[in-house]
DRENTORKOL-3810 file (N, C-alpha, C; in nm, 4 decimals):
REM DRENTORKOL-3810
@n.u->0.7877; n.v->-1.0989; n.w->0.8422; ca.u->0.7838; ca.v->-0.8985; ca.w->0.8069; c.u->0.7486; c.v->-0.8522; c.w->1.0019
@n.u->0.8205; n.v->-0.7910; n.w->1.0103; ca.u->0.8837; ca.v->-0.7251; ca.w->1.1049; c.u->0.7795; c.v->-0.6681; c.w->1.1673
@n.u->0.7079; n.v->-0.6985; n.w->1.2811; ca.u->0.5686; ca.v->-0.6684; ca.w->1.3539; c.u->0.4236; c.v->-0.6513; c.w->1.2674
@n.u->0.4569; n.v->-0.7008; n.w->1.2098; ca.u->0.3492; ca.v->-0.6897; ca.w->1.1081; c.u->0.2027; c.v->-0.8042; c.w->1.2401
@n.u->0.2691; n.v->-0.8677; n.w->1.3053; ca.u->0.1387; ca.v->-0.9930; ca.w->1.3644; c.u->0.0691; c.v->-0.8994; c.w->1.4344
@n.u->0.0940; n.v->-0.8174; n.w->1.4671; ca.u->-0.0307; ca.v->-0.6674; ca.w->1.5886; c.u->-0.0794; c.v->-0.6250; c.w->1.5332
@n.u->-0.0496; n.v->-0.5827; n.w->1.3664; ca.u->-0.0940; ca.v->-0.5058; ca.w->1.3372; c.u->-0.1974; c.v->-0.5376; c.w->1.2477
@n.u->-0.2818; n.v->-0.4921; n.w->1.1146; ca.u->-0.4131; ca.v->-0.4913; ca.w->1.0508; c.u->-0.3348; c.v->-0.3953; c.w->0.9133
@n.u->-0.3740; n.v->-0.4751; n.w->0.8494; ca.u->-0.3322; ca.v->-0.4015; ca.w->0.7077; c.u->-0.4024; c.v->-0.3584; c.w->0.5877
@n.u->-0.4552; n.v->-0.2738; n.w->0.5809; ca.u->-0.5958; ca.v->-0.2316; ca.w->0.5052; c.u->-0.5472; c.v->-0.2609; c.w->0.3621
@n.u->-0.6025; n.v->-0.2688; n.w->0.2764; ca.u->-0.5925; ca.v->-0.3572; ca.w->0.1093; c.u->-0.7252; c.v->-0.3027; c.w->0.0599
@n.u->-0.7102; n.v->-0.2777; n.w->-0.0952; ca.u->-0.7407; ca.v->-0.1712; ca.w->-0.1425; c.u->-0.7414; c.v->-0.1968; c.w->-0.2866
@n.u->-0.8162; n.v->-0.2081; n.w->-0.3993; ca.u->-0.8099; ca.v->-0.2364; ca.w->-0.4994; c.u->-0.9467; c.v->-0.1769; c.w->-0.5979
@n.u->-0.8880; n.v->-0.1583; n.w->-0.7372; ca.u->-1.0123; ca.v->-0.1191; ca.w->-0.8413; c.u->-1.0181; c.v->-0.2657; c.w->-0.8989
@n.u->-1.1065; n.v->-0.3193; n.w->-1.0057; ca.u->-1.0872; ca.v->-0.3961; ca.w->-1.0972; c.u->-0.9721; c.v->-0.4516; c.w->-1.1760
@n.u->-0.8687; n.v->-0.4023; n.w->-1.1665; ca.u->-0.7426; ca.v->-0.4030; ca.w->-1.2213; c.u->-0.6362; c.v->-0.5368; c.w->-1.1789
@n.u->-0.6309; n.v->-0.4512; n.w->-1.0587; ca.u->-0.6029; ca.v->-0.5154; ca.w->-0.9791; c.u->-0.6530; c.v->-0.6061; c.w->-0.8219
@n.u->-0.7688; n.v->-0.6667; n.w->-0.8961; ca.u->-0.8750; ca.v->-0.7629; ca.w->-0.8234; c.u->-0.7805; c.v->-0.9322; c.w->-0.7763
@n.u->-0.7268; n.v->-0.9515; n.w->-0.9096; ca.u->-0.6774; ca.v->-1.1074; ca.w->-0.9115; c.u->-0.5685; c.v->-1.0298; c.w->-0.8283
@n.u->-0.4416; n.v->-0.9524; n.w->-0.8567; ca.u->-0.3190; ca.v->-0.9701; ca.w->-0.7797; c.u->-0.3588; c.v->-0.9702; c.w->-0.6472
@n.u->-0.4408; n.v->-0.8530; n.w->-0.5905; ca.u->-0.4742; ca.v->-0.8669; ca.w->-0.4932; c.u->-0.5272; c.v->-0.9486; c.w->-0.4042
@n.u->-0.5878; n.v->-1.0827; n.w->-0.4634; ca.u->-0.6522; ca.v->-1.2452; ca.w->-0.4407; c.u->-0.5489; c.v->-1.2740; c.w->-0.3680
@n.u->-0.4101; n.v->-1.2826; n.w->-0.4499; ca.u->-0.2821; ca.v->-1.3507; ca.w->-0.4342; c.u->-0.1942; c.v->-1.3087; c.w->-0.3685
@n.u->-0.2306; n.v->-1.1564; n.w->-0.3125; ca.u->-0.1441; ca.v->-1.1185; ca.w->-0.1795; c.u->-0.2151; c.v->-1.1693; c.w->-0.0284
@n.u->-0.3563; n.v->-1.1749; n.w->-0.0102; ca.u->-0.4970; ca.v->-1.1548; ca.w->0.0572; c.u->-0.4163; c.v->-1.3579; c.w->0.1111
@n.u->-0.4615; n.v->-1.4117; n.w->-0.0279; ca.u->-0.3104; ca.v->-1.5298; ca.w->0.0624; c.u->-0.2418; c.v->-1.5282; c.w->0.0579
@n.u->-0.0903; n.v->-1.4670; n.w->0.0270; ca.u->-0.0375; ca.v->-1.4602; ca.w->0.0923; c.u->0.0117; c.v->-1.4424; c.w->0.2221
@n.u->-0.0927; n.v->-1.2946; n.w->0.2817; ca.u->-0.0894; ca.v->-1.3003; ca.w->0.4161; c.u->-0.1627; c.v->-1.3986; c.w->0.5000
@n.u->-0.2450; n.v->-1.4323; n.w->0.4761; ca.u->-0.3148; ca.v->-1.5317; ca.w->0.5518; c.u->-0.1972; c.v->-1.6824; c.w->0.5800
@n.u->-0.1638; n.v->-1.7271; n.w->0.4470; ca.u->-0.0699; ca.v->-1.8058; ca.w->0.4760; c.u->0.0674; c.v->-1.7411; c.w->0.5500
@n.u->0.0892; n.v->-1.6275; n.w->0.5988; ca.u->0.1569; ca.v->-1.5890; ca.w->0.6832; c.u->0.1043; c.v->-1.5447; c.w->0.8151
@n.u->0.0143; n.v->-1.5965; n.w->0.8719; ca.u->-0.1030; ca.v->-1.5273; ca.w->0.9550; c.u->-0.0754; c.v->-1.4170; c.w->0.9939
@n.u->-0.0964; n.v->-1.3013; n.w->0.8693; ca.u->-0.1099; ca.v->-1.1606; ca.w->0.8850; c.u->-0.2632; c.v->-1.0966; c.w->0.9043
@n.u->-0.2832; n.v->-1.0602; n.w->0.9686; ca.u->-0.3706; ca.v->-0.9396; ca.w->0.9866; c.u->-0.4217; c.v->-0.8809; c.w->0.8814
@n.u->-0.5400; n.v->-0.8665; n.w->0.7599; ca.u->-0.5824; ca.v->-0.7699; ca.w->0.6919; c.u->-0.6976; c.v->-0.7690; c.w->0.6848
@n.u->-0.7447; n.v->-0.6353; n.w->0.6397; ca.u->-0.9083; ca.v->-0.6100; ca.w->0.6152; c.u->-0.9155; c.v->-0.5480; c.w->0.5026
@n.u->-0.9850; n.v->-0.6720; n.w->0.3708; ca.u->-1.0337; ca.v->-0.6199; ca.w->0.2257; c.u->-1.1393; c.v->-0.5048; c.w->0.2526
@n.u->-1.0850; n.v->-0.3503; n.w->0.2048; ca.u->-1.1472; ca.v->-0.2867; ca.w->0.1643; c.u->-1.2286; c.v->-0.2575; c.w->0.0536
@n.u->-1.2148; n.v->-0.3770; n.w->-0.0834; ca.u->-1.2609; ca.v->-0.3802; ca.w->-0.1807; c.u->-1.1935; c.v->-0.3620; c.w->-0.2468
@n.u->-1.2447; n.v->-0.3551; n.w->-0.4233; ca.u->-1.3436; ca.v->-0.3856; ca.w->-0.4687; c.u->-1.3346; c.v->-0.5995; c.w->-0.4642
@n.u->-1.4263; n.v->-0.6510; n.w->-0.4953; ca.u->-1.4488; ca.v->-0.7480; ca.w->-0.4570; c.u->-1.4755; c.v->-0.8658; c.w->-0.5849
@n.u->-1.4764; n.v->-0.8177; n.w->-0.6742; ca.u->-1.4539; ca.v->-0.8793; ca.w->-0.8360; c.u->-1.3758; c.v->-0.8331; c.w->-0.9229
@n.u->-1.3751; n.v->-0.8419; n.w->-1.0131; ca.u->-1.3275; ca.v->-0.7779; ca.w->-1.2005; c.u->-1.4352; c.v->-0.7029; c.w->-1.2479
@n.u->-1.5649; n.v->-0.7024; n.w->-1.1855; ca.u->-1.6131; ca.v->-0.5850; ca.w->-1.2271; c.u->-1.6006; c.v->-0.4391; c.w->-1.2604
@n.u->-1.5810; n.v->-0.3997; n.w->-1.3848; ca.u->-1.5831; ca.v->-0.2520; ca.w->-1.3690; c.u->-1.6241; c.v->-0.1789; c.w->-1.2310
@n.u->-1.5065; n.v->-0.0955; n.w->-1.1817; ca.u->-1.5466; ca.v->0.0121; ca.w->-1.0726; c.u->-1.4214; c.v->0.1316; c.w->-1.0747
@n.u->-1.4537; n.v->0.2596; n.w->-1.0193; ca.u->-1.3557; ca.v->0.3093; ca.w->-1.0454; c.u->-1.2673; c.v->0.3228; c.w->-0.9006
@n.u->-1.1346; n.v->0.3203; n.w->-0.9524; ca.u->-1.0415; ca.v->0.3035; ca.w->-0.8266; c.u->-1.0377; c.v->0.4609; c.w->-0.7492
@n.u->-1.0965; n.v->0.5690; n.w->-0.7520; ca.u->-1.0819; ca.v->0.6493; ca.w->-0.6658; c.u->-1.2070; c.v->0.6495; c.w->-0.5194
@n.u->-1.2896; n.v->0.5712; n.w->-0.6105; ca.u->-1.3831; ca.v->0.5050; ca.w->-0.4475; c.u->-1.2762; c.v->0.4169; c.w->-0.3439
@n.u->-1.1474; n.v->0.4000; n.w->-0.3910; ca.u->-1.1237; ca.v->0.2602; ca.w->-0.3207; c.u->-0.9603; c.v->0.2684; c.w->-0.2632
@n.u->-0.9166; n.v->0.4596; n.w->-0.3268; ca.u->-0.8480; ca.v->0.5191; ca.w->-0.2937; c.u->-0.9018; c.v->0.5839; c.w->-0.1587
@n.u->-0.9485; n.v->0.6471; n.w->-0.1845; ca.u->-1.0255; ca.v->0.7339; ca.w->-0.0738; c.u->-1.0760; c.v->0.6746; c.w->0.0373
@n.u->-1.1068; n.v->0.5505; n.w->0.0371; ca.u->-1.1358; ca.v->0.4484; ca.w->0.1395; c.u->-1.0688; c.v->0.3820; c.w->0.2590
@n.u->-0.8741; n.v->0.3936; n.w->0.1133; ca.u->-0.8066; ca.v->0.3441; ca.w->0.2773; c.u->-0.7192; c.v->0.4763; c.w->0.2749
@n.u->-0.7636; n.v->0.5867; n.w->0.2106; ca.u->-0.7076; ca.v->0.6946; ca.w->0.2397; c.u->-0.7297; c.v->0.7448; c.w->0.3782
@n.u->-0.9160; n.v->0.7575; n.w->0.3598; ca.u->-0.9553; ca.v->0.7562; ca.w->0.5229; c.u->-0.9363; c.v->0.6729; c.w->0.5921
@n.u->-0.9187; n.v->0.5321; n.w->0.6051; ca.u->-0.8904; ca.v->0.4721; ca.w->0.6831; c.u->-0.7890; c.v->0.4639; c.w->0.7814
@n.u->-0.6772; n.v->0.5441; n.w->0.6851; ca.u->-0.5607; ca.v->0.5418; ca.w->0.7448; c.u->-0.5268; c.v->0.6735; c.w->0.8206
@n.u->-0.6318; n.v->0.8292; n.w->0.7725; ca.u->-0.6072; ca.v->0.9177; ca.w->0.8244; c.u->-0.6814; c.v->0.8995; c.w->0.9866
@n.u->-0.7933; n.v->0.8254; n.w->0.9825; ca.u->-0.8925; ca.v->0.8194; ca.w->1.1008; c.u->-0.8037; c.v->0.7387; c.w->1.1723
@n.u->-0.6315; n.v->0.7075; n.w->1.1775; ca.u->-0.6246; ca.v->0.5774; ca.w->1.2479; c.u->-0.6599; c.v->0.4792; c.w->1.2210
@n.u->-0.7676; n.v->0.4348; n.w->1.1529; ca.u->-0.8223; ca.v->0.3009; ca.w->1.1942; c.u->-0.7311; c.v->0.1678; c.w->1.1610
@n.u->-0.6141; n.v->0.2117; n.w->1.0407; ca.u->-0.4866; ca.v->0.1043; ca.w->0.9921; c.u->-0.4150; c.v->0.2325; c.w->0.9880
@n.u->-0.2780; n.v->0.1660; n.w->1.0177; ca.u->-0.1571; ca.v->0.2414; ca.w->1.0037; c.u->-0.1036; c.v->0.2233; c.w->0.8711
@n.u->-0.0987; n.v->0.0779; n.w->0.7764; ca.u->-0.0380; ca.v->0.0513; ca.w->0.6655; c.u->-0.1136; c.v->-0.0376; c.w->0.5725
@n.u->-0.0952; n.v->0.0281; n.w->0.4647; ca.u->-0.2043; ca.v->-0.0619; ca.w->0.3802; c.u->-0.1250; c.v->-0.0903; c.w->0.2459
@n.u->-0.1962; n.v->-0.1671; n.w->0.1405; ca.u->-0.1656; ca.v->-0.1990; ca.w->0.0609; c.u->-0.2771; c.v->-0.1503; c.w->-0.0772
@n.u->-0.2626; n.v->-0.1200; n.w->-0.2140; ca.u->-0.3025; ca.v->-0.0949; ca.w->-0.3146; c.u->-0.2929; c.v->-0.1523; c.w->-0.4317
@n.u->-0.3328; n.v->-0.1026; n.w->-0.4927; ca.u->-0.3774; ca.v->-0.2513; ca.w->-0.6425; c.u->-0.4534; c.v->-0.1489; c.w->-0.7461
@n.u->-0.3913; n.v->-0.1514; n.w->-0.8455; ca.u->-0.4707; ca.v->-0.0740; ca.w->-0.9605; c.u->-0.4029; c.v->-0.1108; c.w->-1.1171
@n.u->-0.4145; n.v->-0.1061; n.w->-1.2216; ca.u->-0.3553; ca.v->-0.1315; ca.w->-1.3480; c.u->-0.2068; c.v->-0.1103; c.w->-1.3340
@n.u->-0.2094; n.v->0.0403; n.w->-1.3333; ca.u->-0.1027; ca.v->0.0948; ca.w->-1.2935; c.u->-0.0040; c.v->0.1553; c.w->-1.2403
@n.u->-0.1017; n.v->0.1301; n.w->-1.1165; ca.u->-0.0634; ca.v->0.1471; ca.w->-0.9368; c.u->-0.0392; c.v->0.3187; c.w->-0.9156
@n.u->-0.0852; n.v->0.3646; n.w->-1.0406; ca.u->-0.0951; ca.v->0.5409; ca.w->-1.0142; c.u->-0.2234; c.v->0.5832; c.w->-0.9880
@n.u->-0.3308; n.v->0.5818; n.w->-1.0450; ca.u->-0.4840; ca.v->0.6130; ca.w->-1.0173; c.u->-0.4611; c.v->0.6212; c.w->-0.8547
@n.u->-0.5337; n.v->0.4693; n.w->-0.8019; ca.u->-0.4727; ca.v->0.4300; ca.w->-0.6801; c.u->-0.4432; c.v->0.5071; c.w->-0.5513
@n.u->-0.2799; n.v->0.5253; n.w->-0.6243; ca.u->-0.1440; ca.v->0.6008; ca.w->-0.5285; c.u->-0.2021; c.v->0.8005; c.w->-0.5253
@n.u->-0.2194; n.v->0.7901; n.w->-0.6327; ca.u->-0.2260; ca.v->0.9313; ca.w->-0.6213; c.u->-0.3890; c.v->0.9705; c.w->-0.5492
@n.u->-0.5024; n.v->0.8462; n.w->-0.5520; ca.u->-0.5756; ca.v->0.8612; ca.w->-0.5063; c.u->-0.5641; c.v->0.9033; c.w->-0.3183
@n.u->-0.5262; n.v->0.7714; n.w->-0.3274; ca.u->-0.4527; ca.v->0.8063; ca.w->-0.2152; c.u->-0.3677; c.v->0.9122; c.w->-0.0857
@n.u->-0.2986; n.v->0.9142; n.w->-0.1597; ca.u->-0.2334; ca.v->1.0485; ca.w->-0.1546; c.u->-0.2543; c.v->1.1704; c.w->-0.1269
@n.u->-0.3879; n.v->1.2118; n.w->-0.1591; ca.u->-0.4959; ca.v->1.3026; ca.w->-0.1355; c.u->-0.5253; c.v->1.2984; c.w->0.0141
@n.u->-0.5215; n.v->1.2362; n.w->0.0990; ca.u->-0.5153; ca.v->1.2197; ca.w->0.2356; c.u->-0.4036; c.v->1.2574; c.w->0.3041
@n.u->-0.4061; n.v->1.3863; n.w->0.4008; ca.u->-0.3040; ca.v->1.4348; ca.w->0.4139; c.u->-0.1940; c.v->1.3239; c.w->0.5324
@n.u->-0.2664; n.v->1.2529; n.w->0.5916; ca.u->-0.0947; ca.v->1.1044; ca.w->0.6498; c.u->-0.1144; c.v->0.9798; c.w->0.5651
@n.u->-0.0889; n.v->1.0198; n.w->0.4559; ca.u->-0.1257; ca.v->0.8817; ca.w->0.3653; c.u->0.0573; c.v->0.9010; c.w->0.2495
@n.u->0.0919; n.v->0.8545; n.w->0.2832; ca.u->0.1961; ca.v->0.8264; ca.w->0.1676; c.u->0.2488; c.v->0.7161; c.w->0.1506
@n.u->0.1904; n.v->0.6805; n.w->-0.0241; ca.u->0.1280; ca.v->0.5796; ca.w->-0.0825; c.u->0.2367; c.v->0.5925; c.w->-0.1638
@n.u->0.3697; n.v->0.4958; n.w->-0.1997; ca.u->0.4641; ca.v->0.4636; ca.w->-0.3054; c.u->0.4229; c.v->0.3518; c.w->-0.3897
@n.u->0.4741; n.v->0.3759; n.w->-0.5372; ca.u->0.4494; ca.v->0.3333; ca.w->-0.6375; c.u->0.5534; c.v->0.2442; c.w->-0.6329
@n.u->0.5280; n.v->0.0521; n.w->-0.5939; ca.u->0.6378; ca.v->-0.0169; ca.w->-0.5871; c.u->0.6133; c.v->-0.0969; c.w->-0.7126
@n.u->0.7226; n.v->-0.0868; n.w->-0.7441; ca.u->0.7220; ca.v->-0.2091; ca.w->-0.8865; c.u->0.8290; c.v->-0.2786; c.w->-0.8920
@n.u->0.9325; n.v->-0.2902; n.w->-0.8053; ca.u->1.0093; ca.v->-0.3794; ca.w->-0.7558; c.u->1.0709; c.v->-0.3945; c.w->-0.6310
@n.u->1.1168; n.v->-0.4361; n.w->-0.5758; ca.u->1.1265; ca.v->-0.4878; ca.w->-0.3880; c.u->1.2649; c.v->-0.3996; c.w->-0.3477
@n.u->1.3484; n.v->-0.3026; n.w->-0.4530; ca.u->1.4442; ca.v->-0.2563; ca.w->-0.4424; c.u->1.3168; c.v->-0.1244; c.w->-0.3586
@n.u->1.2624; n.v->-0.0500; n.w->-0.4964; ca.u->1.1873; ca.v->0.0872; ca.w->-0.5055; c.u->1.1069; c.v->0.0250; c.w->-0.3925
@n.u->1.0384; n.v->-0.0538; n.w->-0.2966; ca.u->0.9743; ca.v->-0.1046; ca.w->-0.1964; c.u->1.0209; c.v->-0.0721; c.w->-0.0587
@n.u->1.1899; n.v->-0.0767; n.w->-0.0698; ca.u->1.2308; ca.v->-0.1048; ca.w->0.0669; c.u->1.3104; c.v->0.0157; c.w->0.0998
@n.u->1.2865; n.v->0.1405; n.w->-0.0678; ca.u->1.3650; ca.v->0.2441; ca.w->-0.0107; c.u->1.2156; c.v->0.3065; c.w->0.0183
@n.u->1.0978; n.v->0.3099; n.w->-0.0477; ca.u->0.9988; ca.v->0.3783; ca.w->-0.0005; c.u->0.9471; c.v->0.3689; c.w->0.1417
@n.u->0.9855; n.v->0.2954; n.w->0.2091; ca.u->1.0047; ca.v->0.2500; ca.w->0.3637; c.u->1.0856; c.v->0.3382; c.w->0.3904
@n.u->1.2269; n.v->0.2762; n.w->0.3486; ca.u->1.3250; ca.v->0.3514; ca.w->0.4967; c.u->1.3942; c.v->0.4810; c.w->0.4539
@n.u->1.3874; n.v->0.5391; n.w->0.3302; ca.u->1.3632; ca.v->0.7338; ca.w->0.2754; c.u->1.2142; c.v->0.7897; c.w->0.3001
@n.u->1.1049; n.v->0.7215; n.w->0.2661; ca.u->0.9901; ca.v->0.7929; ca.w->0.2694; c.u->0.9281; c.v->0.7294; c.w->0.3651
@n.u->0.8796; n.v->0.6777; n.w->0.4385; ca.u->0.8204; ca.v->0.5856; ca.w->0.5360; c.u->0.7292; c.v->0.5762; c.w->0.4650
@n.u->0.7043; n.v->0.5727; n.w->0.3664; ca.u->0.5644; ca.v->0.5393; ca.w->0.3228; c.u->0.5302; c.v->0.4709; c.w->0.4023
@n.u->0.3686; n.v->0.4450; n.w->0.4074; ca.u->0.2442; ca.v->0.3793; ca.w->0.4115; c.u->0.1971; c.v->0.3052; c.w->0.3967
@n.u->0.1909; n.v->0.3219; n.w->0.2645; ca.u->0.1053; ca.v->0.2944; ca.w->0.1632; c.u->0.1762; c.v->0.1717; c.w->0.0375
@n.u->0.1563; n.v->0.0672; n.w->-0.0069; ca.u->0.2140; ca.v->-0.0109; ca.w->-0.0918; c.u->0.1541; c.v->0.0299; c.w->-0.1976
@n.u->0.1869; n.v->0.0779; n.w->-0.3103; ca.u->0.1454; ca.v->0.0573; ca.w->-0.4347; c.u->0.1686; c.v->0.0189; c.w->-0.5369
@n.u->0.0815; n.v->-0.1504; n.w->-0.6130; ca.u->0.1061; ca.v->-0.2060; ca.w->-0.6871; c.u->0.0651; c.v->-0.2089; c.w->-0.7954
@n.u->0.1275; n.v->-0.1836; n.w->-0.8999; ca.u->0.0717; ca.v->-0.1940; ca.w->-1.0871; c.u->0.0446; c.v->-0.2944; c.w->-1.1007
@n.u->-0.0196; n.v->-0.3705; n.w->-1.1106; ca.u->-0.1200; ca.v->-0.4920; ca.w->-1.1174; c.u->-0.1087; c.v->-0.5817; c.w->-1.2580
@n.u->-0.1217; n.v->-0.4801; n.w->-1.3729; ca.u->-0.1186; ca.v->-0.5394; ca.w->-1.4994; c.u->0.0781; c.v->-0.5313; c.w->-1.5097
@n.u->0.1394; n.v->-0.4886; n.w->-1.4327; ca.u->0.3117; ca.v->-0.4713; ca.w->-1.4398; c.u->0.3693; c.v->-0.5410; c.w->-1.4259
@n.u->0.3777; n.v->-0.6647; n.w->-1.3254; ca.u->0.3794; ca.v->-0.7633; ca.w->-1.1884; c.u->0.3420; c.v->-0.8833; c.w->-1.2160
@n.u->0.4641; n.v->-0.9655; n.w->-1.2252; ca.u->0.3685; ca.v->-1.1172; ca.w->-1.1099; c.u->0.3588; c.v->-1.1179; c.w->-1.0374
@n.u->0.2950; n.v->-1.2682; n.w->-1.0000; ca.u->0.2558; ca.v->-1.2928; ca.w->-0.8560; c.u->0.3530; c.v->-1.3008; c.w->-0.7866
@n.u->0.4740; n.v->-1.3840; n.w->-0.7989; ca.u->0.5740; ca.v->-1.3807; ca.w->-0.7837; c.u->0.6374; c.v->-1.2231; c.w->-0.7104
@n.u->0.6786; n.v->-1.1482; n.w->-0.8249; ca.u->0.7261; ca.v->-0.9792; ca.w->-0.8201; c.u->0.6520; c.v->-0.9686; c.w->-0.7042
@n.u->0.5345; n.v->-1.0083; n.w->-0.6852; ca.u->0.3646; ca.v->-0.8547; ca.w->-0.6072; c.u->0.4618; c.v->-0.9077; c.w->-0.4347
@n.u->0.4863; n.v->-1.0999; n.w->-0.4554; ca.u->0.4967; ca.v->-1.0915; ca.w->-0.3311; c.u->0.6122; c.v->-1.0778; c.w->-0.2583
@n.u->0.7287; n.v->-1.0332; n.w->-0.3727; ca.u->0.8780; ca.v->-1.0162; ca.w->-0.3405; c.u->0.8802; c.v->-0.8819; c.w->-0.2902
@n.u->0.7459; n.v->-0.7858; n.w->-0.3482; ca.u->0.7334; ca.v->-0.6083; ca.w->-0.3341; c.u->0.6721; c.v->-0.6089; c.w->-0.1955
@n.u->0.5941; n.v->-0.6623; n.w->-0.1421; ca.u->0.5307; ca.v->-0.6807; ca.w->-0.0041; c.u->0.6588; c.v->-0.6994; c.w->0.0715
@n.u->0.6711; n.v->-0.8099; n.w->0.0165; ca.u->0.8211; ca.v->-0.8758; ca.w->0.1589; c.u->0.9162; c.v->-0.7459; c.w->0.2106
@n.u->0.9738; n.v->-0.6775; n.w->0.0478; ca.u->1.0429; ca.v->-0.5961; ca.w->0.0560; c.u->0.9764; c.v->-0.4677; c.w->0.1660
@n.u->0.8973; n.v->-0.4522; n.w->0.0871; ca.u->0.7691; ca.v->-0.2928; ca.w->0.2035; c.u->0.7888; c.v->-0.3340; c.w->0.3598
@n.u->0.7708; n.v->-0.4325; n.w->0.3621; ca.u->0.7411; ca.v->-0.4686; ca.w->0.5456; c.u->0.8706; c.v->-0.5124; c.w->0.6150
@n.u->0.9581; n.v->-0.5709; n.w->0.5577; ca.u->1.0511; ca.v->-0.5825; ca.w->0.6168; c.u->1.1710; c.v->-0.4340; c.w->0.6617
@n.u->1.1423; n.v->-0.3641; n.w->0.5713; ca.u->1.2224; ca.v->-0.2602; ca.w->0.5400; c.u->1.1478; c.v->-0.1770; c.w->0.6654
@n.u->1.2913; n.v->-0.0959; n.w->0.7322; ca.u->1.1825; ca.v->0.0259; ca.w->0.8070; c.u->1.2493; c.v->0.1031; c.w->0.8060
@n.u->1.1977; n.v->0.2441; n.w->0.8360; ca.u->1.2278; ca.v->0.4008; ca.w->0.7901; c.u->1.3437; c.v->0.4142; c.w->0.8559
@n.u->1.4812; n.v->0.5222; n.w->0.7761; ca.u->1.5554; ca.v->0.5433; ca.w->0.8439; c.u->1.5688; c.v->0.6638; c.w->0.9162
@n.u->1.5252; n.v->0.6901; n.w->0.9324; ca.u->1.5074; ca.v->0.8438; ca.w->0.9789; c.u->1.5861; c.v->0.9274; c.w->0.9588
@n.u->1.6680; n.v->1.0024; n.w->1.1007; ca.u->1.7997; ca.v->1.0890; ca.w->1.0200; c.u->1.7484; c.v->1.2118; c.w->0.9143
@n.u->1.8481; n.v->1.2004; n.w->0.8573; ca.u->1.8285; ca.v->1.2789; ca.w->0.7102; c.u->1.7146; c.v->1.2854; c.w->0.6549
@n.u->1.5922; n.v->1.1741; n.w->0.6299; ca.u->1.4682; ca.v->1.1678; ca.w->0.5699; c.u->1.4093; c.v->1.2064; c.w->0.6499
@n.u->1.4353; n.v->1.1923; n.w->0.7880; ca.u->1.2899; ca.v->1.2719; ca.w->0.8793; c.u->1.2432; c.v->1.4090; c.w->0.8485
@n.u->1.3782; n.v->1.4748; n.w->0.8580; ca.u->1.3503; ca.v->1.5723; ca.w->0.8304; c.u->1.2168; c.v->1.6259; c.w->0.6951
@n.u->1.3065; n.v->1.5691; n.w->0.5755; ca.u->1.2386; ca.v->1.5743; ca.w->0.4618; c.u->1.1131; c.v->1.5426; c.w->0.4283
@n.u->1.0777; n.v->1.3865; n.w->0.4919; ca.u->0.8817; ca.v->1.3323; ca.w->0.5281; c.u->0.8270; c.v->1.4465; c.w->0.6024
@n.u->0.8728; n.v->1.5003; n.w->0.7101; ca.u->0.8203; ca.v->1.6053; ca.w->0.8047; c.u->0.7299; c.v->1.7505; c.w->0.6693
@n.u->0.8181; n.v->1.7264; n.w->0.5610; ca.u->0.7827; ca.v->1.8734; ca.w->0.5262; c.u->0.7094; c.v->1.8269; c.w->0.3944
@n.u->0.6483; n.v->1.7252; n.w->0.3684; ca.u->0.5447; ca.v->1.7058; ca.w->0.2695; c.u->0.4204; c.v->1.7244; c.w->0.3202
@n.u->0.3671; n.v->1.6974; n.w->0.4470; ca.u->0.2273; ca.v->1.7437; ca.w->0.4865; c.u->0.2145; c.v->1.8931; c.w->0.4874
@n.u->0.0749; n.v->1.9752; n.w->0.4215; ca.u->0.0598; ca.v->2.0909; ca.w->0.3891; c.u->0.0553; c.v->2.1094; c.w->0.5297
@n.u->0.1237; n.v->2.2167; n.w->0.5909; ca.u->0.0976; ca.v->2.2647; ca.w->0.7065; c.u->-0.0326; c.v->2.3479; c.w->0.7169
@n.u->-0.1388; n.v->2.3534; n.w->0.7816; ca.u->-0.2247; ca.v->2.4721; ca.w->0.7902; c.u->-0.1815; c.v->2.5868; c.w->0.9021
END
């Protein structure tokens, strides 16, 4: 994974994503990649917006540059994180989508639908996401149009 040894990845989930998050945290540990677990910390029912806002705020305030989120479908936590101005969260269910999210959209949060991907697929998605680089060029102009200008 390119340049990840010098970064800390923010990671967040709800109860439906907890087990998949644990798989990925173990994988990141094996690869000696630093992360900050923002929760949740069990399979006890909780609300994905709480954790989507935690990661969104952490990226907005510059504490972290990149993140990974998990919820059942990936949708709710991604929608919540995307409410934050500097977040570009992409729901990634296959490695090709994860790579394109980085290459074309400069995504900085990989949202994984925990109920719909296997552990091995989740690892492949994370690898693809973090091994891809933003291509810039024509994509940069489009990405610049995403944020609401005040």
